[in-house]
C-alpha positions in Angstrom: 101.3 79.4 87.1 98.4 81.9 87.5 98.8 85.3 86.0 99.1 88.0 88.5 96.5 90.8 88.2 98.0 94.1 87.1 97.9 96.9 89.7 96.8 99.4 87.0 95.1 98.4 83.7 94.0 100.6 80.9 91.9 99.2 78.1 90.8 100.9 74.9 91.3 104.5 76.2 90.0 107.2 73.9 90.2 110.8 74.9 88.9 113.6 72.6 88.8 117.3 72.7 86.3 118.4 70.1 87.5 116.9 66.8 91.0 116.2 68.2 91.6 112.6 69.2 94.4 112.5 71.7 94.2 108.8 72.6 92.8 106.3 70.2 92.5 102.9 71.9 95.5 103.1 74.4 96.1 99.8 76.2 98.7 98.9 78.9 99.2 97.2 82.3 101.3 98.2 85.2 102.6 95.3 87.3 103.2 95.1 91.1 106.6 96.5 92.2 107.7 98.0 89.0 108.5 101.6 88.0 106.6 102.3 84.9 107.5 105.4 82.9 105.2 107.2 80.5 106.8 109.3 77.8 105.7 111.1 74.7 106.2 114.1 72.5 104.5 117.5 73.1 100.8 117.2 72.5 100.8 113.4 72.9 98.5 113.6 75.9 100.8 112.5 78.8 99.0 114.7 81.3 95.6 113.8 80.0 96.4 110.1 80.3 97.6 110.6 83.9 94.4 112.4 84.8 92.5 109.5 83.3 94.4 107.0 85.3 93.8 109.0 88.5 90.1 109.1 87.9 90.2 112.9 87.5 88.9 112.6 83.9 86.5 110.0 82.5 87.7 108.8 79.1 85.4 109.1 76.1 85.8 105.3 75.7 87.6 102.6 77.5 88.2 101.6 81.1 90.8 102.0 83.8 91.2 99.5 86.6 93.2 100.0 89.8 93.9 96.9 91.9 91.2 95.1 90.0 88.5 97.8 90.5 87.2 99.4 87.4 87.1 103.2 88.2 85.7 104.8 85.1 82.1 104.0 86.0 82.4 104.6 89.8 80.4 107.1 91.7 82.1 109.9 93.7 82.2 108.2 97.1 83.5 104.9 95.7 86.1 106.8 93.7 87.2 108.7 96.8 87.9 105.4 98.5 90.1 104.3 95.6 92.0 107.6 95.6 92.9 107.1 99.2 94.8 104.0 98.2 97.3 105.7 95.9 99.6 108.7 96.4 100.3 111.3 93.7 102.6 114.2 93.1 102.1 116.9 90.5 104.7 118.6 88.3 105.2 121.8 90.4 104.6 120.1 93.8 101.1 121.6 94.1 101.8 122.5 97.8 99.4 124.8 99.6 101.4 128.0 100.0 99.5 129.1 103.1 100.3 125.9 104.9 103.6 124.8 106.5 105.4 121.7 105.3 103.9 119.9 108.3 100.4 121.2 107.3 100.8 120.0 103.7 102.0 116.6 104.7 99.4 116.1 107.3 96.4 117.3 105.2 95.6 113.9 103.7 95.8 112.3 107.1 93.3 114.7 108.7 91.0 114.3 105.7 91.0 110.5 105.9 91.0 109.6 109.6 90.7 110.9 113.1 94.0 110.9 114.9 95.4 112.9 117.8 97.7 115.8 117.0 100.6 114.0 118.6 100.1 110.9 116.4 99.9 113.1 113.3 103.0 115.0 114.3 104.9 111.7 114.7 103.7 110.5 111.3 104.8 113.8 109.6 108.2 113.5 111.2 108.5 109.9 109.9 107.6 110.9 106.4 110.0 113.8 106.4 112.8 111.5 107.5 111.7 109.0 104.9 112.2 111.5 102.0 115.5 112.8 103.5 114.3 116.2 104.9 115.4 117.6 108.2 112.7 117.8 110.9 113.1 121.6 111.2 111.7 121.9 107.7 108.3 121.0 109.1 107.7 124.6 110.3 108.8 126.2 107.0 106.5 127.4 104.2 106.8 126.3 100.6 108.2 129.7 99.6 111.2 129.0 101.9 112.1 125.8 100.2 114.4 124.9 97.3 113.0 123.2 94.2 114.4 119.9 95.4 112.8 120.3 98.8 109.4 121.1 97.3 109.6 117.8 95.4 110.4 115.9 98.5 107.7 117.5 100.5 105.2 116.6 97.8 106.5 113.0 97.9 106.2 112.9 101.7 102.5 114.1 101.3 101.9 111.5 98.7 103.2 108.8 101.1 101.2 110.1 104.1 98.6 107.4 104.0 101.1 104.6 103.3 99.9 103.8 99.7 101.4 100.9 97.7 100.8 102.7 94.4 102.4 106.0 93.6 101.7 108.3 90.6 104.4 110.9 89.8 103.9 113.8 87.3 107.3 115.0 86.0 109.0 114.5 89.4 112.4 115.9 88.4 111.2 118.8 86.2 113.0 122.0 87.1 115.7 120.3 89.1 119.4 120.6 88.4 121.1 117.3 87.4 122.5 116.6 90.9 119.1 117.2 92.6 117.4 115.1 89.9 119.8 112.2 90.4 119.3 112.4 94.2 115.5 112.3 93.7 115.9 109.3 91.4 118.0 107.4 94.0 115.4 108.3 96.7 112.6 106.9 94.5 114.4 103.6 94.0 115.2 103.3 97.7 111.5 103.9 98.6 110.3 101.5 96.0 112.5 98.8 97.6 111.9 99.8 101.2 108.1 100.3 101.0 107.2 97.8 98.2 105.9 100.6 96.0 104.5 100.4 92.5 105.3 103.6 90.6 103.7 105.1 87.5 105.7 108.1 86.4 105.1 110.6 83.6 108.4 112.2 82.7 110.3 113.9 79.8 113.6 113.5 81.7 115.7 110.9 79.8 118.1 110.4 82.7 115.3 109.7 85.1 113.7 107.3 82.6 116.9 105.4 82.1 117.9 105.4 85.8 114.6 104.3 87.4 112.1 102.6 85.0 111.7 98.9 84.6 109.3 99.3 81.6 108.3 102.3 79.5 105.1 103.2 77.8 105.6 105.5 74.8 102.6 107.6 73.6 102.7 107.8 69.8 99.9 108.0 67.3 97.3 107.9 70.0 98.5 104.5 71.2 100.9 103.3 73.9 103.9 101.2 72.9 105.1 99.2 76.0 108.3 97.4 76.4 111.4 97.2 78.6 113.8 100.1 78.1 116.0 97.8 76.0 113.1 96.8 73.9 111.9 100.4 73.4 115.4 101.6 72.4 115.4 98.9 69.7 112.0 100.0 68.4 112.2 101.6 64.9 109.3 104.1 65.3 110.6 107.4 64.1 109.7 109.4 67.3 111.2 106.7 69.5 114.5 106.7 67.5 114.6 110.5 67.6 114.1 110.6 71.3 116.3 107.8 72.5 119.0 107.9 69.9 119.7 111.6 70.0 122.8 112.9 71.9 121.0 113.1 75.3 119.6 109.6 74.9 122.9 108.1 73.9 124.6 109.7 76.9 122.0 108.5 79.3 122.1 105.0 78.0 126.0 104.9 78.1 125.9 106.1 81.7 123.5 103.3 82.6 125.7 100.7 81.0 128.7 102.1 82.8 126.9 101.9 86.2 125.8 98.3 85.4 129.3 97.3 84.4 131.0 98.8 87.5 
């Protein structure tokens, strides 16, 4: 059988800041339809790697391809075209505080295409329903929203142009356990309903265990990739410390309990 082309492919990624080498030949692929989690210790370069995947930073060496198109050597216009094909949320939502929820969600639509206000309003309503927000939230400003609602508005905006690829930066950071679990369930539902491929940077063990099909661990400037089960069995010291501590054992036990119920 032919090998399916990965949706995202990173090859030989090197990122440096002066004499500090953050990534030293990082390689991994993300396959269609999976939730791929990226995790690593403080200073391992998770955010730098995400910016590299998004085309916001050109690596010092190596290449990134999205849907078979190598983006690291693209010009600005061609790169803008690629960026319209994926959605992204940032750690703190990155909503424009001067815009309403409707204004935030509709912004990518107005930038990308010419549609009537009525059509855009209908699209905003659809996206808000999709992420579980009431329609009356459309007129609110970010300062009037809870942390969980901000995350959902950011997700609605990321889905505005109907992408099949979604990048999430710490999507449950700052949420209480109940809100975080609800967001995880929403993500899995949307992955199934919309046929999404998700690349997620997270430090949240519960989210990692609940949602990810495979995990890429940033250690020693490289990326170790495996299924969650395979990563847990890896004997790298940082991996063992992260996954076999009290929080890791609890999250894994809860996953097994859900699987066995």
